[in-house]
C-alpha positions as CSV (number, residue, x, y, z in Angstrom):
1,M,19.6,118.6,-93.3
2,N,22.1,118.7,-90.5
3,K,25.3,116.9,-90.7
4,I,26.1,114.6,-87.8
5,D,29.4,115.3,-86.1
6,W,30.7,111.8,-85.3
7,S,33.7,113.2,-83.4
8,Y,31.3,114.3,-80.7
9,L,29.2,111.2,-80.8
10,R,32.1,108.7,-80.8
11,K,32.7,108.8,-77.1
12,P,29.0,108.4,-76.1
13,L,28.6,105.7,-78.7
14,I,31.6,103.8,-77.3
15,M,30.2,104.2,-73.8
16,L,26.8,103.0,-75.0
17,G,28.5,100.0,-76.7
18,V,30.5,99.2,-73.6
19,A,27.3,99.6,-71.5
20,I,25.4,97.2,-73.8
21,L,28.2,94.7,-73.7
22,V,28.5,94.9,-69.9
23,S,24.7,94.6,-69.6
24,A,24.7,91.6,-71.9
25,A,27.5,90.0,-69.9
26,L,25.6,90.7,-66.7
27,I,22.4,89.2,-68.1
28,V,24.3,86.0,-69.3
29,A,26.1,85.8,-65.9
30,G,22.8,86.3,-64.1
31,Y,21.2,83.6,-66.2
32,Q,24.1,81.2,-65.5
33,Y,24.0,82.0,-61.8
34,E,20.2,81.4,-61.7
35,K,20.7,78.1,-63.5
36,V,23.4,77.0,-61.1
37,Q,21.2,78.1,-58.1
38,E,18.1,76.3,-59.6
39,E,20.2,73.1,-59.9
40,A,21.5,73.4,-56.4
41,Y,17.9,74.0,-55.2
42,Q,16.6,70.9,-57.1
43,K,19.5,68.8,-55.7
44,A,18.8,70.1,-52.1
45,Y,15.1,69.5,-52.6
46,S,15.7,66.0,-53.8
47,G,18.0,65.3,-50.9
48,L,15.3,66.7,-48.5
49,Q,12.7,64.4,-50.1
50,A,15.0,61.4,-49.8
51,T,15.7,62.2,-46.2
52,H,12.0,62.5,-45.5
53,R,11.3,59.2,-47.2
54,Q,14.1,57.6,-45.1
55,Y,12.7,59.2,-41.9
56,S,9.2,57.9,-42.7
57,K,10.5,54.4,-43.4
58,L,12.5,54.5,-40.1
59,V,9.3,55.5,-38.2
60,R,7.4,52.7,-39.9
61,D,10.2,50.2,-39.2
62,L,10.3,51.3,-35.5
63,D,6.5,50.9,-35.3
64,L,6.8,47.4,-36.8
65,I,9.6,46.5,-34.4
66,E,7.5,47.7,-31.5
67,Q,4.5,45.7,-32.7
68,Y,6.5,42.6,-33.4
69,R,8.4,43.0,-30.1
70,N,5.1,43.0,-28.2
71,I,3.9,39.9,-30.1
72,Y,7.2,38.2,-29.5
73,T,7.1,39.0,-25.8
74,E,3.6,37.5,-25.6
75,Y,4.7,34.3,-27.5
76,K,7.7,34.1,-25.2
77,A,5.6,34.4,-22.1
78,S,3.1,31.8,-23.4
79,G,5.9,29.3,-24.1
80,L,5.4,29.2,-27.8
81,V,8.9,30.7,-28.3
82,G,11.8,29.4,-26.3
83,D,12.6,26.2,-24.5
84,E,10.1,23.4,-23.9
85,R,7.9,23.9,-20.9
86,R,7.2,20.3,-20.1
87,L,6.2,20.9,-16.5
88,S,3.6,23.5,-17.5
89,W,2.1,21.1,-20.0
90,V,1.8,18.3,-17.5
91,E,0.3,20.7,-14.9
92,S,-2.2,21.9,-17.4
93,L,-3.2,18.4,-18.3
94,Q,-3.6,17.6,-14.6
95,N,-5.6,20.7,-14.0
96,A,-7.9,19.9,-16.9
97,N,-8.4,16.4,-15.5
98,Q,-9.0,17.7,-12.0
99,V,-12.0,19.6,-13.4
100,L,-13.3,16.6,-15.4
101,G,-12.5,13.8,-12.9
102,L,-11.7,11.2,-15.6
103,P,-11.6,7.6,-14.3
104,T,-8.0,7.2,-15.7
105,L,-5.5,9.4,-17.5
106,T,-1.9,8.6,-18.2
107,Y,0.6,10.4,-20.4
108,N,4.0,9.8,-21.9
109,L,6.0,12.9,-23.0
110,L,8.3,11.9,-25.9
111,P,11.6,13.6,-26.9
112,Q,11.3,16.8,-29.0
113,E,11.4,16.5,-32.8
114,G,11.0,18.7,-35.8
115,F,7.5,19.9,-36.6
116,G,6.6,18.3,-39.9
117,R,3.2,18.9,-41.4
118,P,2.0,18.8,-45.0
119,D,2.2,22.3,-46.7
120,F,3.8,23.8,-43.6
121,R,6.7,26.1,-44.5
122,A,8.7,27.9,-41.8
123,K,10.1,31.1,-43.3
124,R,13.3,32.9,-42.5
125,N,15.1,29.9,-41.1
126,V,12.7,29.6,-38.2
127,L,13.1,26.3,-36.4
128,V,9.7,24.9,-35.3
129,K,9.7,21.9,-33.1
130,S,7.1,19.6,-31.5
131,S,7.1,17.5,-28.4
132,P,4.7,14.5,-28.8
133,M,2.6,13.6,-25.8
134,V,0.8,10.2,-25.9
135,L,-2.4,10.2,-23.8
136,S,-4.2,7.1,-22.6
137,I,-7.6,8.1,-21.4
138,G,-10.3,6.1,-19.6
139,M,-13.6,7.9,-20.2
140,L,-17.2,7.5,-19.2
141,H,-18.5,8.8,-22.5
142,E,-17.2,10.2,-25.8
143,E,-17.7,13.8,-24.8
144,D,-15.0,13.5,-22.2
145,L,-12.3,13.5,-24.9
146,F,-13.4,16.9,-26.3
147,A,-13.9,18.3,-22.8
148,L,-10.3,17.3,-21.9
149,L,-8.9,18.9,-25.1
150,D,-11.0,22.1,-24.6
151,G,-10.0,22.3,-20.9
152,L,-6.3,21.8,-21.9
153,R,-6.6,24.5,-24.6
154,S,-8.2,27.0,-22.2
155,S,-5.8,26.3,-19.3
156,I,-2.6,27.2,-21.1
157,N,-1.6,29.6,-23.8
158,S,0.9,27.1,-25.4
159,L,0.0,25.8,-28.8
160,F,-0.6,22.1,-29.3
161,T,-2.0,20.0,-32.2
162,V,-4.0,16.8,-32.1
163,D,-2.1,14.3,-34.3
164,S,-4.2,11.2,-33.9
165,C,-6.9,9.7,-31.7
166,T,-8.4,6.2,-31.5
167,M,-11.4,5.3,-29.3
168,S,-12.6,1.9,-28.3
169,R,-15.4,0.6,-26.1
170,R,-14.4,-1.4,-23.1
171,S,-17.6,-3.5,-22.8
172,G,-20.2,-4.8,-25.2
173,I,-22.8,-2.6,-26.7
174,D,-25.6,-4.3,-25.0
175,R,-24.1,-3.7,-21.5
176,L,-25.3,-0.8,-19.4
177,L,-22.9,2.1,-19.1
178,D,-21.0,2.3,-15.8
179,T,-21.0,5.7,-14.1
180,Q,-17.9,5.0,-11.9
181,N,-15.5,3.1,-14.2
182,P,-14.3,3.8,-17.7
183,N,-16.7,2.7,-20.5
184,L,-14.4,3.9,-23.3
185,N,-10.6,4.0,-23.9
186,A,-9.0,6.7,-26.0
187,N,-5.4,6.8,-27.1
188,C,-4.3,10.1,-28.5
189,T,-1.1,11.8,-29.6
190,I,-0.9,15.5,-29.2
191,S,2.2,17.6,-30.1
192,W,3.2,20.7,-28.1
193,V,4.7,23.2,-30.5
194,T,7.6,25.4,-29.7
195,I,9.7,27.8,-31.8
196,D,13.4,27.9,-31.2
197,D,14.3,31.5,-30.4
198,K,17.9,31.1,-31.5
């Protein structure tokens, strides 16, 4: 059996030990570096995803703004949003009557008031107003009332509601209907609806 001469092996063993220690230190340092870089990558990736979500939300918001801006522009043009358009309402009423040729038609446009209806809730502090218009109509027959309201609805884009209507016959039931003079009277109240754009 050969005897090991440690004096010759001491230097290579020390070098081997140092190399192992340096290798172990490099492995630990590499692992730590990889861990730090992985955390930085995850942080950057999360930031990228958050930015992408914000960008997508911004694009959706811009689309909604464009969509609602177009609708708002249409409502503004129709007179639903903004100041009262009393002259337009009166002209529409006169145009509808011109087509029908009712024996008599008078109107009284009352001051603007709050729009109050059961179960109506205006959201986001929207101020909805109505302008009552009292109509006194002399008609040849009942259908004239519906024809007038339909004509009014088709001649203007503004929104109105029929609040009340009463109808009465001018002559007795046994009397023949007159084709020139009113046979029926109707008293109706309609409300022109506007939304305050302030």
